[in-house]
C-alpha positions in Angstrom: -6.5 5.2 -14.7 -9.7 6.9 -13.5 -10.6 8.7 -10.3 -13.9 9.3 -8.6 -14.2 12.0 -5.9 -17.1 12.7 -3.6 -17.3 15.1 -0.7 -19.4 14.6 2.5 -20.5 17.9 4.1 -21.1 18.6 7.8 -24.8 18.1 7.4 -24.3 14.6 5.9 -25.1 15.6 2.3 -22.7 14.5 -0.4 -21.0 16.3 -3.3 -24.1 16.2 -5.6 -25.9 18.6 -3.1 -23.3 21.5 -2.9 -20.5 20.5 -5.3 -17.5 18.2 -5.0 -18.6 15.2 -7.0 -16.5 14.0 -10.0 -17.1 10.5 -11.4 -14.8 8.5 -13.6 -12.4 11.3 -14.4 -9.3 10.4 -16.4 -5.9 10.8 -14.6 -3.4 12.7 -16.7 -0.4 11.0 -18.4 1.9 12.4 -15.7 -0.1 10.5 -13.0 -1.8 13.5 -11.5 -5.4 14.6 -11.1 -6.7 17.9 -9.7 -10.3 18.8 -8.9 -11.6 22.1 -7.8 -15.1 23.5 -7.1 -16.7 26.6 -5.7 -18.8 26.2 -2.6 -22.3 27.8 -2.8 -23.5 30.0 0.1 -25.8 27.2 1.2 -22.9 24.8 1.9 -22.8 24.2 5.7 -19.8 25.2 7.8 -17.9 22.5 9.6 -15.9 19.4 8.9 -15.9 17.9 5.5 -14.5 14.6 4.2 -13.3 13.9 0.7 -13.5 10.3 -0.5 -11.5 9.3 -3.6 -11.2 6.1 -5.5 -8.9 5.1 -8.3 -9.3 2.2 -10.8 -7.7 1.0 -13.9 -9.6 1.4 -17.2 -7.9 -1.7 -18.7 -6.6 -5.0 -17.5 -7.2 -6.0 -13.9 -9.4 -3.5 -12.1 -6.8 -2.8 -9.4 -8.3 -0.1 -7.2 -7.2 2.2 -4.3 -9.2 4.5 -2.0 -8.4 7.3 0.3 -9.9 10.0 2.4 -9.0 13.5 3.5 -10.6 16.0 5.8 -10.8 19.8 6.0 -13.0 22.4 7.7 -15.4 24.8 5.8 -15.4 28.1 7.6 -18.6 30.0 8.1 -17.0 33.1 6.7 -13.7 34.2 5.1 
């Protein structure tokens, strides 16, 4: 299985602008996948949405999708 992750920031930009884009990454044999990234200072504060999709690399291309949200603080 492979997973693709993309993040939409509060200003509408996607993960290729500030970080949070991973395309066709292999899911481990235990069925888990973890993605991390460091936000640059230019990343806007506010709500962010993570989009994820999963597909088989062999056989029928069964797929699943999901989203999650979190808030980027303007300071720690």
